[in-house]
N, C-alpha and C positions, 0 to 999 in steps of 0.2 A: 456803746455796747462793742465788746471785742469776739472777735472770730478768730477760733482756732483752727484753720483751715489744712487740713490734710488730704494731699494726692499721691496715690501710691498704685502697685502694682503687685500682685502676689505671684510667688514662686509659680512655675508654669507644675511643677510636678507635686503642689500641694496635696497632701492626704486629705483624705474626707474627716479623721479626727483632727489634724490641724486646723482644717475650716470649722467644725463644729465647735473646738475650744477659742479659736478669734473670735466667733461671732458671741460666744457666751461670754467672753471676757468683757466684747464691749458691750451687750446688753446689760451686763452686770455694774460696769463702771458707769453707764446713764442712768442706769435705776440708783445707783447707791450714793453717787456723787451730789449732793445737795445743792451747788453753786451752780449746775447745768442748767442753763435757762431754755436751750433749744435744740435740736439735731436735725440736720439734713444730710442726707446719704443719696449720692448717685454712681450713676457708671456712664463712663465717656459714649458718646455717639459721634458719628461721623456726617454732616450733612451736604458736603462737598464744597463748602466756604472756602475762600481763600486763605483765611487765617490759620485754618487746620495744617497749613503746608508749613508754617512758623512754628507751630506748636511743639512744646515740650512731648519727645518722645519716651513711651513705656510708661505714662500713666493712665491707668485705667479707672479708677474708683476716686471719688469725692467724700470727704466726711467733713461737713462743717458744724463746730460746737459752738454755741455762743454764751456769754457770759455777760453781766452786769458791767465788770469794771474787772481790771489787771488782777486785784487781790481773790477775787472769784476763780479767775484762770488759775492763779497760782496755788489757791486750795485745791484745784483740779489736778493741776500736776503734781502735787504732792500727797495725795491721796494713795492708800495702799492698793485700791481697785485699780487706779490709773496705772500704777507700777506693774501690777499684773499685766494689763492690756499692753502696755509699752514692750514688756519683755516678749511677749507674744506676737506682737506686731513686728518687732525687730528681727524674728526668726521666721516669720512667714513672708516677708516682702522682700521686693529685689529692687525696685524704686521708689522712692519717696520724696517728696517735699512737702515742708511743714512749715506754715506761717501764722503768724498771730497779728491780727489786723484791726486797728479802730475802724470800726464801720458806723455810718449813718444810715439812716431809714428813708433818706431822698436823694434826690440828684441836687440837693445843694452842695452835697459833699465834696462834688467833681469841683466846685470853685473854691473850697476850703483848701483842699490838699493840692491843687495842682499851683505852682507859684504865680504871681502876676508880676508882670515888669514894670 
């Protein structure tokens, strides 16, 4: 599985119309692009853990979109609904980090990705 992970913060002065348009374009892309397997959306929270001191500042939201494979991700990236979403996203966000990641569904993935000596 491939996860398209998007971490971001929107402009502080984001207007209601911009917010509505961004949400609508996101929902449209998730609905219309057939290769999207699943979507998770979240808002950052603080729990007082030590790792929060080292975290990338300026990130408030997460979107993780899952695909079966790289071809499905590429189909998503090339779809007209994604083009509209990307244009709105780029106009409304001030901080972004986007990663495409091969994901496993169990803990065995750690041993697969960390090199052995």
